[in-house]
Steps between C-alpha positions, in 0.01 A plus 500: 500500500238536230325798662608733772330510837497878442232647306384841398427753782129540433418250768739657734330839464160328550609352830663821620173670416312277744765549768451876454132465528522291820742747648237779446258321758505627860797355705250289708333367197779414259668159467839623354684831482706588205614875510721447184224351276393828346825553323429213272143558419385699212217737611601470861376852580148427375498177706573688801232751432241214462607334804512142625119433526409630150795331338403160645145546402612574140704193503207287614327580175781312327533197757374509856776408729780556254658781703487305828642189323813701395531673849469165672784351300704806572444484875554120506848541345578805723421282804722214363799720440477670826459175684792328320722806545418504882592130506833562362489449116795663356396570145188587306469466117203675327456348158348717246505784751337753294387794721505295811593720786530247803869572538403858597169495655523192728683513825791275400842456665779681308691166519255347258645500151226572254548411133253663260498290187344649172578616158750782466246736333235442765758556780614825330145637497448401857824658632429806310194560699655448841663762709885463525496369861280216396702408186830467687357312800809276588316167547292527181678355202350529146571199279425550133446176316457454110421125449602529139862481612518504862468248785286578805735313721817668352341842537390447868851370597662789315276747710608343818253228569636240727394139436561376861273764658133459582287653232121592446390512123182677392343456144187705543237511223727379226445126431175538300693717244785258422537144381486211737849408393621838589351486852634151563857588376514807714395320821755229407775755461427669829477187677832408377678824589380463852574123520698533825273753672141518626267671260144621485307549175186699452322491174140556372321303227168516324260204539448292194126503594490860374478337157331176572245613763506885558234490771723291726751787508267738663280508822138395492277734332783684334324698215561379144798290595564375155469841333727660769758232452512549130527882551799466737685268261414719188599816676845368578540380147398842364796674664735239357533267805280198437456234746632183349555256804262363746560235772326262726621484861645152448687621188664794676596274812654251257716786345631605841540170670696357210773754568500457880241736632215408735175688449391655831207714375276521194224748572279770340356823613212292645728374771631863559167688515450467883870563555548817321152653420284421785719681765466821295120456466517405119418129503440385152163341419518153335370656187817716462762226575762439244652140514661497166856566614673288760774627737770223568789485754739226474816436707831308433701395810 
């Protein structure tokens, strides 16, 4: 594989920061709760002092709706994992796990085997920040992979992954950082390793319109859409994690269907606004809607 699905941890820290900020909201106002996020965030103490409302206000100066976009994505995957686990899925593979804490913060059955896949150095940093009881949780298995000389399939199988058991895979916030060939080969490989079992695949992708027609990737009336789109792309590149791959819905569907998956959902935060934010009195106005990243759920019988 020409470029690993695992990138630097700058993005992982950024997402953990948004989970921390959301966790600071009052219990009846927050969309997700992550009591572990602060362990991975530089300046977590200051963020706690500033509080949820002020931190969200600061974020809106950069890009209105950015915080809610990431939190909606987090909650959407949370719901998917809890539902599939309740339905009896036996294995969960987190690709590019970074500082993901779903294995610990969600109410999942102990029978669910959870494989956290990432670079060895990222996993070492993560485990060093966790308390001993979390590190040794029996059903959580850390799978280090170096694509320069290791096979993802081989590493999973060596770690105890069972190819004949039902599995849910998540590839969250990664596809824009790696080549399309790397995304395709990863999906192909995981489809092959579960050839004789039911599997569910979640992945997110950035809409190609972000380059071609930025206004189409935001809600009506979003302020300075073209400028904000460029700022988001430039900010990611400035920390060494440039966005290099963008997709149309048809293109991503073809990638999945060609290896046996059926696309069941392809949605954005626009579809989740009423589901997640309205019930807690935080409905996003159209002028603060991000539609640049799509959330896809695909299944393979």
